[in-house]
N, C-alpha and C positions, 0 to 999 in steps of 0.2 A: 556725295551725300547718299546715305543708305536708306532703303525703304524696308523696315522690318517685316512687313507682310509678304514681301517677295520671297523670303526664305521659307515660307510655309510650303510643305510638300503636299502632294495629293493625299497622302495617307493621314496626315495630321490636320487636314482642313476641317473646320467645324462649322456648324450653323452660325455661331457668333461671327466667324470670319466672313461669311456671306452677308450677314447683317451689317457688318462694318463696311464692307466693300460697296454694297448696293444702297446703303444708307436707309434701309427700309424702316428701321426703328424711329428715324427722324421725320420722314415725310409720310409714313404710313398712318400717322395719327393713332387713333384707337381702333382702326378698322383692319389693317393689314399687318401680318407678321409671318415669320417662317415657323412652321410647326415641326414636331419631332421627326416627321418623315422626310423633312427637307423640302416640303412643298409650301406654297403660299397659302396661308389660312386667312379667311375673311370673317370678321366678326360684325355683329349688328350694332354694337355699341361698346362702350368701355366696360370692362369686367363682366361681359355678357357670356352666358353659357351657350348662346346661339352663335355657333361658329360652323364654318364649312371649309373643306379642303378644296381649293380651286382646281387643282390638277385632277382630282377624282371627279369633280363636277364636269369638267370638260370631257373626260373619258365617258361618262354616262350620257352626256348630251350627244356625243358622237355615236353612241350605240342606238340613238333614236334617229340616225341618219341625218343629223344636223351637223354640218362640218364648219370648221374655221375657214375664213375669218369670221368672227362673230363678236357682238357686243353683249356683255353680261351686265344687266342693271340689277343692283341689289336694293330692293324696295325698303328694307329695314334701314339701310344707311341713309337713303333719301329722307325717310321719316325722322331719323335721329338728327340729321342736319337742320331740319325745320324746327324740331324741338329745341335744339341747342341755341339756335338764333333767338327764338322767342324767350327761352328761359334766361338767356344772358341779358336781354333788355328788361325782363321782369325783375331780375336781381338788381340791375343798375337803378331802375325806377324806385325800388324799395330803399336801396342804399342812400340815394340822394333825395329821398322824400319828394319825388317828382309828382306833380298833381295832374297827371293824365296818363295815357296808355301808349303802348307801341302797337303798330298795326302794319305789318310788312306786306309787300306785294312782290310777286315773281315776274321779272321781265321775260315775256314769252320769247323774245328774240334770242335769248340764251340757249334755248332748246325747245322747239315747237312740237316735238313728237307727242302725238295724242295721248299715248299711255302714260307718259311722264307727266304731262300737264294735268291730266285727270287725277293722278296720284298726289301731286302737289296740292291741288285744290282739296282733295279728301283729307290728307294729313294735316293741312293747315287750317281747316275749318274751325277747329277748336279755338284758334286764336284770331278768327275772322281774317285769315290771310287772303289777300286778293291777287290781282294780276295787273301788270303794266303792259300796255300795247302800243305799238308804234306804226301801225298801218291798218287799213280797213279790214284786211283779211284777219289780222290778229284781233281786231275789235270784235269781229263776228265770232271768233273762237271764245273770247271772253264772255260775250253776251249769252252764248249758248251753254257754256260750261259752268259759270259761276252760279251756284245755287244759294249760297249764304247771303241774305239781303244786307248784312252788315259789312260784307267784304267790299273793299274799294276796287274801282276799275280806273286806273290812271291812264289817261289818253294822251300820249305823246306822239311825236312824228308830224309829218306834213299833213295838213287837214284841208280838204275841199269841202264844199257845201254838203255833199253826201255823207262824209265822215261826221261832220258836226251835227247833222240832222239825226243820224243813228244814235249818237251819244246823248243828245238832248232827249229824244223820245224814249231812250232806255230807262230814264228815270221813272217813266210811267209803268215800266215792267217791274219796278221795285228794286232796280239796280242803283248803284252809287257811282256813276261815271263822273270823273272830274276832267274837264277839258283844259289841258295845260297850254296856255298861250306861249308859243316858242318863237313866233315871228310877228312883227307888227301887222302884216297883212291879215293875220287870222282874227284880229280884233274886229275889223269891219265885217268879216264873214259871220262871226259869232253873233254880232248884233243883228245883222240882217236875217239870219236863220231863226234866231229867237223871236224876232218880231213876226216873221212869217208864220211860225208854228204857234205863236201865242204861249210859248212855254219858256221857262228860264233854265239855263244850264248851271251846273256847278262849275266854277272857274278857278283855274290856277295860273300862276305866272312862273315861267322859268327864267331865272336870273343868270346873266353872264357875270361870273365872279372875276375879280382881279387877282385872286389868289392863284399862285403857280402850282402846277402839278408836276409829276415826274413819271419816268418810264415811257413805255411805247406809245401811250395815249396822251402825253403831255401837250402835244400841239393841238389836240382836239378841244381844249378848254381855253378860257381867257377871252380877251376882247375880240379876237378874230374867230371864235368858235362858230361852228355850223348852226347851232341852236341857242336860243336864249335872248333875253332883252337886256340892253345896257341900262344904266341908271336913267338917262334922259328918256329912253323908250318906255321904261316902267312908269315914269311920271306922266307921259302922254297917254299911256294906257289907262291909268287911274282917272285922268280927266275924261277920256272917252266913255268909260264905264259909268262914271258918275252922271254924265249928261243923259244917259238913257236908263238911269235907275238900276244898273246892273252891278254897281259896286258892292251891293249887299250880298251878291253871289260869289264874290272873290274870297275864297276860303283857304287857298293853298299857295305856298311858295315852294318852288322846286329848284334844285341845282344839281349839277353833275360835274365831278372833277376827274373823270376817266375811269378806266377799268384796272383792276389789279394794282391798287395803290399800295406800295410796299413800305412806306414810311408814315407812321402815325402822325408826325408833325404836319404833314401836308393836309391830312384830314382835319386836324385841329384848327389850322389856319382858315380853311374853307368854312368850317362850322362857325367860327367866330364872325366872319364876314356875313354869312348867310343869316345867322341869328339876328344880327343887327338890321339887315334888310327886312326881316320878318317883323320886328318890333316897330320899324318905321312905317311899314304898310298898315299895321294896326293903328298907329297914331294918325294916319291919313284917313281913317274911317272904314277900312275894310275889316269885316268881322272874321279875322284870321283864325282858322281852326287846325290846319295841318301844316307841318313842315316836312317836306319830302327831301331827304338828304341824298337821294339818288343811289347809284351803284358805287363801285370802287373797293368794296370790302374784298381784300385779297385772300389767297390761300398760299400755304407754304409748300410749293412744288418740290423744292430741294431739301427741305428740312433744316436749313441753316439758321432760320430765325433772324435774318438780316434784312437790310433794305435793298438787297439786290432785286433785279427785275423778276426773279423766279421765287421770291420768298416774301415774308412780311416780318417786320420787327415788333409786331404786336399780336396779341391773341384776340379771339372773338370777344371775350369779356372786356379786355382793354378797349376795344372799339366801342362796344355798347356803353361802357362807363363814360368815355370821352364825349360821345354824342349826347347822352342824357345830361351830363354835368354842364357842358358848354351851353346848350339851349336853355337850361334852367337858369344859369347865371345871367344871361342876357335878358331873359324875360323878367326875372326878379328885379334886376336893376332898373327896369323901365316900367314896372308894375303892369306887365302884360300877362294875360292868362297863358299857362303852359299849353302848347299845342299837342295834338296827336302826332307822334313821331312815325314817319314812314321811311323805310329803306327799300331800295330796288336791288336787293342782293340776289344775283343769279349764279355767278361763278361759285360762291361759297356754298350754295345750296346743292348744286347738281354735280360739281366736279368729282367728288369722291365716289358717287354711287355707280359710275360706269367704268368698266374695264374692257379694253379692246384686246382680244386674244387672236393671235395669228400663229401659224406654223411655219417652220423653215423648210424650204424646198431643196436647198443645197447650198454650197459655198464655193467660193473661188479658192484656189490653192496656188501659191507661188512655187514653182518647181525649182528646188535648189539641190536636187540629187543629180550627181554628175556621173556619167558613164565613162569608164576608163578609155574606151575606144574613141571618145570624142577628143581626147587630148593628143592624139597622134599628129605629128607635124604641126603643132600649134605655133601661132605667131608670137612675137615678143610680148605683146600686150597680154595675151592669154597666159603666157608663162609667168609674167609678173603677177597677175591675179592669182594664179595657182600658188606661187610662192607666198603671197600675202595670206591666203587661206591656210596654208600649212603652218605659218608662224602663229596664226591665231589659235590653231588647234594645240600647238605646243604651249601657248600662253595659258590656255585653260587647264593644262595639266600641272603648271608650276604655280608658285606664289604669284598673287595678282600684282601686275604692273599696269596700273590704270593709264599712265602716260603712254606706255607702249601700245596698249590696245587702241587708244584714241589715234595715235600715229598710223597704225595699220589700217584703221577704218578710213582715215583720210586718204591713204594710198589706194584703197579699194575703190573709193568713189572716183578718184582721179583716173585710174586705169579704165574704169567703165566708161567714163566720159571720153577718154582717148579712143576707145573702141567705137563709140557712137559717132564721133567726128570722122573717124576713118571710113565708117560705113557711108556716111553722108557724102563724103568726097570720092567714093568709089574705090577705096584702097582695101576695104574689108568686105568679106562675103556676109550674107544673111546668117549663114551657119556660125561664123565667128562672132557676130553680134549676139546671137542667141546664147552662145556659150559664155560670153562675157557677162551677160545678164544673170545666168544661172550661177556663175561663180560669185558674182557680187551678192546675190541673195544668200548663197551659202556662207559668205563672210558675215553678213548681217545676222544670219541664224546662229552662227557660232558665238558672236558677241552677245546676242539676245540670251543665249543659254548662260553665259557668264554673268550677265546683269541679273538674271532671274535667281541664280544660285547665291550670288553675293549681295543681292538687294541694293544694287547701285542705281543712283539717279544722277545723271550728269548732262549738262546742257549740250555738250559736244556729241552725245550719243542719243539725243532725244528723237532723232529721225529714224532710229532703228525699228521701233515698233510700228511706225507708219508704213515703212517699206514692207514689213512682213505681215501687215494686217490683212485679214481675210474679209471678204464681203459675204454676208449671209443673205441669201435671197428669200425675201419675205412674201408670204401669200396674202397680200393686201395692197390697197392703193392709198398712198399718203394723201393724195388729192381728194379722195372720198372720205377717209376716216380720220386723218389728223392734218387737215389743211393748214392749221396755224404753224406747224413745224416748218412748212415751206414759206408761208406768207409773211410771218412776223418773227420767225426763229424762236417760237415758243419751245421750251424744253419741258418734256414730261418725264416722270420716272418710268424707265423701261428696264424690265428685268425678266429672266426666265421664271416661269411659275413652278418649276420643279428642279430636282438635282442639286439642291443647295447643300448637300453633304459632300459634294464633289468640288474640287478646286476648278474654277473656270480658267482655262489655259490659253484660249485663243483671243487675241486682240482683234476686234471686228467692228464693222459698220453694217448697216442694213441697206439693201436695195429693194424697192418695191416692184410690183409687176408691170408698171407702166413703161412706155418707151421713152419717157422724159428723163433727161439726165439729172433733173432736180428731184427725181423720185427716190430720195435716199434719206436716211437718218444717220447723221454723224455728229450730233451734239447731245451730250449726256450730262446729267447732273453730277456734281462733284463738290459737295459741301460748300455751296455758295459760289463756286466757279463752274466752268463748263469744260468738259474734256471731249476730245474728238474720237476716242476709241472706247469701246466697252468690252470687258472681258466676258467671254461666253464659253460654254462647254463644247468639247469636240462632239461632232455629230456621230451618232451610232447607227449603223446600217439597220434598216427595217424598224427603227424606233422614231416616233415623232418627237420633235423638239418644239416646245411651245413658249412663246414670248408674250408678256402682258405689257400693255401701255396703260398706266394708271393715272387717275385724276383727270381723265379726258372727257368728262361728261358735259362740259360747258362749251358751247359754240361749235364744236367740231361737226356734229351732224347737220346743223343748220347751214354751215358754210361749205359742206362737202359737195364736190362736183363730179361729173361723169367722165373725167379725163380717160381717154382710151376706152370709154364705154364700160368701165368697171362700176357696178351699181352698189346699192345699199347691201350691207351684210345682214346676216341673221341677227336678230335682237331677242335676247332671252331675259325675261323679268323673273327674278328669284326672290322667294320668301324663305328666309332662313329659319328652320325649326330648331328645337332642342337636339342635343346629342349628334351634331354633324349631319343632320338631315335637312331636306329642303323641299320646297314645292315650286314648280314652274307655274307662275300666275298668268303669264302672257308669253306668247311666242310670235314674233313678227317675222314672216318669211322674207328671205333675201330676194333681191331682184333677179329675175331670170334674164337671159339675153333678149327674149321677146319683150319683156317689160322695158328694158333700157332702149332698145331699138325704136319702140313705139314713141318714146319721148321726142325722138328726132324724125318722126313722121314715116318711119319705115314699117311696113306691114309684113309680118313674118310669112304669111301665105304668099304674098307677092314675091318676096325674095326666093322662097322655095320654088315657086313656079318658074321664075327666070333661070334659076340654076337647073331645073328639070329640063327646060328647053335646050340648054347648052349640053346637058348630058345626052339627050336624044341625038343631037348633032354629032357628038363624039362617038356614040354607038354606031351611027350611020357611017362615020368615017373609019371605023375599025380601031380607034385609039382607046376605046373603053368597052369592056365586056358588060353584058347585062348584069352578071353577078357583081361586078365591081360597082356598077351604077347603083344597085340596090344598097350596097354597103355605104356608099357615099351619101345617098339620100337619107338613109337611116341615121347616120352619124349627125348630119345637119339638123334633122328634125328633133333628135334627142338633145342635141346641144342647145337648141333654141329654148327648150323647156327648162334647162338646168342653169346653174349659177354662172355668173360672169367670172368667177374666180377659179383657180386651178384645183382639181381634186388630188388628194394625197395618195 
């Protein structure tokens, strides 16, 4: 099988070829594309004149002495995502003559960063956009930051008396907190606290649905899910609330079917079941006003528009239409008032606005260049490998004989294995083993050249690229900046942010700065599938090579950890202006080594003093000069003030 794109030479490689290879036109939505300079361009919205060259932006940020790795947040994209979500529901409400409104909330757990949460509240205020919280700390953020009295504060998560008291008393601050009952034990606590305070809460119930989910979070829903009440528990709760005259405060039904739901059918099934529960609660006497359909609204990471884990087979408008139409049908059939529709969409709001940029520090190279002097007095195995290599070179000069090339490749692998076995048993030297590896790589390189020129794809030769693949050493920590790639095999779009007029020739994977063998990126998007290698450009001496990880604004920062004591990166908030200009609205400084050490109870002054005492002993023993000691202390003190990452 032939791959037409393989025949593209470096000279006739175009921006369209880069677009096709990296799929940016598919996953980039309306925000990301390749501009005429071959750099990634970022737009604030569809058909907008507000665009910026990402590569030039990084260069200018570096001139401010702010270095990668860093997160760039585009405020305009965040604003546009909130606008799109609300406009989609407004359009659906009009289309289906729905007799109520949409009022979304942002789940803080998706990204708790102060600057981002503040901007979501600001941009969403026009639509009374609120917050969903799942802990007392998040509740405090919500209480302090929500200024719009019409915005909702959905209170989920485990709740003790303190949590419930704060939520109930917040009503007296003019807030609209709704305490969602997620476990039966919470009913008793809510009743006791309400009685103690002499104040009534706004109450919701989270239901466990029988509807099935799909994807990575499918096991988090259903009858055995962590949160929610079963049908019998809901009935008991109704009875308990009625006894203490709190049923009149039950206003909301909530459900959740997981995150990144890729198939719209799953959403429809859950909506039908939840809508029926909603109307039944209304029939039982609860004055139901809100239906919270939870999260799950996915984004198309790979651009395939399929039901794969990394995509969605529906658009934002499809989603809004199905939510509105399904709820309306159930309510109309049962003569129940249409509720305010709530979503807890976090991923779809924040994913696109953040881009992680890192630079490449170097790469590994397989050495397949053979010195003639190495071939003197070679063993039979080495001679066989050399003969195989020579035949491959002849094959590349003649008409292609694919069967012969496959045969020679199998021979090369067998001879290399013979060499390794001989070494293990003591019959071959380390020098002979090293030579066998080099010739084997040279055979692979020769075949790779033929494959590239002829555009061949064959299952018997699929291991060639893996053998020759390079490792690009990346200046960031996966565990800090993209933990989901390690934890749940999440695949993000990863591409160079420049040089897209050049053909990428190197098959590669990425290794991060940590000492963990799992600190690598080797899964990349491929039109609905996953590939293990990504084509990158050859590194150029004294020139930085920048890579961007896109659509990574959801969950990554909240889940990031300090593995190997690599801390938070620089975070830059950008407002895009007209004509490729911009304004830095916020700059959050990266963690220094002192900052990170402090988290683990190390005091920098104490560490420096302990090292100083060792230095004094070394000076006394004559193993260190005073001049050397001054240099060492200066390096340590400077390093403690600086970034945890490597300087380029």
